[in-house]
Residue, then its C-alpha position, 0 to 999 in steps of 0.5 A: m930373918d934367918n938362912l938356912v946355914t949347912k956344913e954341906w952347902g953353905e948358906f942358902k938365903l931365905d927370902e919370903e919366897a923361898r919359905v913359901n916354894f924352897f927347891q934348889y938342886v944342891k951338890w950331893g956325891e957324884g951328882e946332884i939331888s933336889l932338895d925341897i922343904f914345904e913351907d909348912v915346915f918353916e911353920h913347925l920348927s926354925t930353921p937352925e933345927i931345919s939346918a940340923l935336919l940337912d946336916r943329917l942327911s947322910w944319916f937319913q942316906n944310909e939308915a934309907q939303904l938299910v931299911i931298903k936292904q931289909a925290904w929287899v929280905n923281906e920281899d916288900a911287895d912295894l920294892l919288887f914291884y919299882l924294881e920289876c918295872e925298872q928292871e923292864l925299862l933297862e933292859e929296854v935302854e941297855p938290852e947289853v947289860i943282863w939287868s936283875q932285881e940286885a943290879v936295879l938295887d945297885k943303880m938306885a942312887l939318892s935323887g931327891a930329900f923331901l922335908a914336909v909337915d904330914q897330917h899328924e902335924q910331924v915333919v916328915i923327912t922323905l928321900d927319893f932313890s931312881i935309877g935316874n931321871e933319864i932312865s924313867d920317873q919311877i922313885l922309892a921313896v922312904k920317909f923318916d920322922a924327924d927324929g930318925k923313926q923309920l915311918g914307910i917305903a913306897h914305890e912312887s911316880 
């Protein structure tokens, strides 16, 4: 049985249980993110292909940040609603700071990466951004296909 081997985190041992429920907290930058690979991904891609996708996480993160910036410029309703909700929470938690929506954007960081297969049988990479789990369970999710094509942006909880 092949294990996942990544440049960033080394080797992840894959037994049958890990292939059914792969979930890890991994070091990312100065913190940690959750890494979740749904079982159906292992049915669609080989472990070297999954490892290659994981090795492109920095690229996906950079692209997602560009998507978020473009959504800001375009006044995307999901993004604006997310920023409004998080701004209100931050104003309650840190009232000494003046929180603008742009300041919330600056505070957002990658908190999770998920690989799954959608209803069209394509592998989808979802990157979750948040202002911090200790403040809010709300996320802004940016989705891509395995080739890097943006599929959407959504406010989720």
